[in-house]
C-alpha positions in Angstrom: 57.5 -13.5 181.7 57.3 -15.0 185.1 58.0 -18.9 185.4 58.5 -20.4 188.4 59.1 -23.9 190.1 58.5 -25.0 193.9 59.6 -27.9 196.0 56.5 -27.9 198.5 58.5 -30.5 200.7 61.7 -28.0 201.2 60.0 -24.5 200.5 62.4 -24.1 197.7 61.6 -21.6 195.0 63.3 -21.1 191.4 62.0 -18.1 189.5 62.9 -16.5 185.8 61.7 -13.0 185.4 61.8 -11.0 182.4 59.6 -8.2 181.1 58.2 -5.3 183.0 54.9 -7.4 184.4 57.0 -9.6 186.3 58.9 -6.7 188.3 56.6 -5.8 191.3 58.2 -3.4 193.4 57.2 -4.9 196.6 58.3 -8.4 195.1 61.8 -7.1 195.8 61.9 -5.8 199.2 63.8 -7.5 202.0 60.4 -7.8 204.2 59.0 -10.3 201.8 58.3 -13.8 203.6 60.5 -15.4 201.2 64.3 -14.4 201.1 65.6 -14.6 197.1 69.0 -14.5 195.9 68.9 -12.6 192.5 71.1 -12.6 189.5 70.0 -9.7 187.2 70.9 -9.3 183.7 70.4 -5.8 181.9 70.0 -6.7 178.3 68.9 -3.0 177.3 70.5 0.4 177.4 72.1 2.0 180.6 69.6 2.6 183.2 69.5 3.3 187.3 68.8 0.5 189.8 68.0 1.9 193.3 69.3 -0.6 195.9 68.5 0.2 199.7 67.7 3.8 198.8 70.7 4.5 196.6 70.9 4.8 192.9 73.5 3.1 191.2 74.3 3.3 187.3 73.4 -0.4 185.7 75.0 -0.8 182.4 74.0 -2.4 179.4 74.9 -6.1 179.0 76.0 -6.2 182.6 75.2 -8.8 185.6 74.3 -8.0 188.9 74.2 -10.5 192.0 72.1 -9.2 194.7 71.8 -10.4 198.2 68.2 -11.8 199.7 68.3 -9.0 202.2 68.4 -6.2 199.5 65.5 -4.1 198.4 65.9 -2.7 194.9 64.0 -1.5 192.0 64.7 -1.1 188.3 64.3 2.1 186.0 63.7 0.1 183.2 62.4 -3.3 184.3 61.2 -4.3 180.8 65.1 -4.6 179.8 65.8 -7.0 182.8 66.0 -10.6 183.0 66.5 -12.1 186.6 67.0 -15.4 188.1 66.0 -15.9 191.8 66.3 -18.7 194.4 66.2 -19.2 197.9 68.5 -21.3 200.3 65.9 -24.2 200.2 66.1 -24.5 196.4 69.8 -24.2 196.4 72.0 -23.6 199.4 75.0 -21.8 198.5 76.9 -22.9 201.7 76.3 -26.6 201.1 77.5 -26.2 197.4 80.5 -23.7 198.0 83.3 -26.5 197.8 81.9 -28.3 195.1 81.6 -25.2 192.6 84.6 -23.4 193.9 83.9 -20.0 195.7 80.5 -19.8 194.5 79.8 -17.9 197.6 82.1 -15.1 196.2 79.1 -13.7 194.2 77.0 -12.9 197.4 80.2 -12.9 200.1 82.3 -9.8 199.3 80.0 -7.1 200.5 80.1 -4.9 197.7 78.1 -4.8 194.8 79.7 -6.8 191.7 78.6 -5.3 188.3 80.0 -7.7 185.7 80.2 -6.5 182.1 79.4 -9.4 179.7 81.6 -9.6 176.3 79.9 -10.9 173.4 80.9 -14.4 173.7 79.6 -14.6 177.5 76.4 -12.8 176.5 76.0 -15.4 174.0 76.6 -18.1 176.4 74.2 -16.8 178.7 71.5 -16.2 176.2 71.7 -20.3 175.5 71.6 -21.0 179.1 68.5 -18.7 179.5 66.8 -20.3 176.5 67.6 -23.9 178.3 66.3 -22.6 181.4 63.0 -21.3 180.0 62.4 -24.7 178.3 63.0 -26.7 181.2 60.8 -24.4 183.1 58.0 -25.3 180.9 58.5 -29.1 181.5 56.7 -30.8 184.3 58.1 -33.9 185.2 59.7 -35.7 188.1 62.9 -34.8 187.3 62.6 -31.1 186.7 63.8 -29.6 189.9 67.0 -32.0 189.4 67.7 -30.6 185.9 67.0 -26.8 187.2 69.4 -27.4 190.0 72.1 -28.4 187.5 71.5 -25.3 185.3 71.5 -23.2 188.4 74.8 -24.3 189.2 76.1 -23.8 185.9 74.7 -20.5 185.8 76.2 -19.5 189.2 79.7 -21.2 188.1 79.7 -19.0 184.9 78.9 -15.8 186.7 81.4 -16.7 189.3 84.2 -17.2 186.8 83.4 -14.0 185.1 83.2 -12.0 188.3 86.8 -13.3 189.6 88.2 -12.3 186.3 87.0 -8.8 186.5 87.4 -8.2 190.5 90.4 -10.7 191.8 93.9 -10.0 191.2 96.1 -12.8 190.3 98.8 -13.7 192.7 99.9 -16.6 195.1 97.7 -17.9 197.6 94.9 -15.9 196.1 92.2 -18.7 197.2 93.0 -18.9 200.8 93.0 -15.2 201.1 89.9 -14.7 199.4 88.4 -17.3 201.7 89.4 -15.0 204.8 88.1 -11.9 203.3 84.8 -13.7 202.4 84.6 -15.4 205.7 84.9 -11.8 207.4 82.1 -10.5 205.6 79.8 -13.4 206.3 80.7 -13.1 210.0 79.8 -9.2 209.7 76.7 -10.2 208.4 75.8 -12.5 211.2 77.0 -10.4 214.3 76.8 -6.7 212.9 73.8 -5.9 214.9 75.8 -6.4 218.3 79.5 -6.7 217.4 80.9 -3.4 216.0 84.7 -3.9 216.6 87.2 -5.6 214.2 89.0 -7.0 217.1 86.1 -9.3 217.8 85.7 -10.7 214.2 89.9 -11.0 214.1 89.4 -13.1 217.4 86.9 -15.4 215.9 89.3 -16.1 212.6 92.3 -16.4 214.8 93.8 -13.5 212.8 95.4 -10.2 213.8 93.5 -6.9 212.6 96.5 -5.9 210.7 96.6 -9.4 208.6 92.9 -8.7 207.9 93.5 -5.0 206.8 96.3 -6.3 204.5 94.1 -8.7 203.0 91.3 -6.3 202.7 93.7 -3.9 200.5 93.6 -6.9 197.7 89.9 -6.9 197.3 88.3 -3.8 198.6 89.1 0.2 198.9 87.4 -0.1 202.2 89.1 -1.1 205.7 87.5 -4.2 207.8 86.2 -1.4 210.1 84.5 0.3 207.3 83.0 -2.8 206.2 81.3 -3.1 209.6 80.2 0.5 209.7 79.0 0.4 206.1 76.7 -2.8 206.7 75.4 -0.9 209.7 74.3 2.1 207.7 72.8 -0.1 204.9 70.5 -1.6 207.8 69.6 1.6 209.2 68.4 2.9 205.7 66.5 -0.1 205.4 64.9 0.3 208.8 64.4 3.9 208.2 62.8 3.2 204.8 60.9 0.3 205.2 59.7 0.2 208.5 58.0 2.7 211.1 60.4 2.0 213.9 61.4 5.0 215.9 65.3 6.2 215.9 65.3 5.3 219.3 64.3 1.6 218.4 66.7 1.3 215.7 69.4 2.7 217.7 69.0 -0.2 220.1 68.3 -2.8 217.5 71.8 -2.0 215.8 73.5 -2.4 219.0 73.9 1.3 220.1 73.1 2.4 223.5 72.6 6.1 222.9 70.3 7.6 220.4 72.2 10.7 220.1 75.7 8.7 219.4 73.8 6.8 216.6 72.3 9.9 215.2 75.9 11.4 214.9 77.1 8.2 213.5 74.6 8.3 210.7 75.3 11.6 209.8 78.5 11.5 210.0 78.6 8.4 207.0 75.4 9.6 205.0 75.6 13.7 205.6 72.1 13.5 206.7 70.4 12.9 210.2 67.9 9.9 210.4 65.1 12.2 210.4 66.2 14.0 207.2 67.0 10.5 205.6 63.2 9.3 206.5 61.7 12.4 205.2 63.5 12.1 201.8 64.5 15.9 202.0 67.6 15.0 199.5 68.3 12.4 197.0 70.5 9.7 196.9 74.0 10.2 195.1 74.6 8.1 192.2 77.3 5.4 193.0 
């Protein structure tokens, strides 16, 4: 099943996908003309999802938010239900304050596998049924209804994710906002800026303050987050483009191809050429 609605004035799209025939490999690559945020629900048994060339275990009855710039395929697509939308349909930044840290789902820099207990699975099933009904109704208020339902979905998933991943403490939201802002700034600047000091300066925080906040939400340091983002992009460019290693070096803000190759191998245990040739299999994560 593939149900869609589009706003031709804004270019906004909302898609509801389920069943193997809806999950075309190329539909989920980052080089598509339209970039979609995705919330995927594994309703079947445990399976593997490959994200940007790395395999991850996707457990049964689990949700996974995915960014518009991630490429992914499912081992068992018939068991997956996915909501997809682009910024033109529902802009996360514009709605962030309104729905309370909605950007948390897509702004933490790490994959969020969110397990569903029985009550939450039932709530999601009811919401899925309402989505399906509304997508079949073509009238003047359809888009407004679907935006309202999408907001409800994002709030629901955000609440479950925060319960699963965020510790309870004083000033939690303020620290979370700093953590998210750092990740968003990295997303905007990582190709040119590789230093924690640069991002700390933009945020008027000391590098030490950022490190202390990161220890609450992530097992990576701020520097490791920057490096991981560079590696993810390098893997994408090696996997999905024909750009040379030298071209990728300069695109990612490095001046010396040899230094970039050493950087890549230090973090992946493979040279860029070895990764591109697929001589070794990705490690489950």
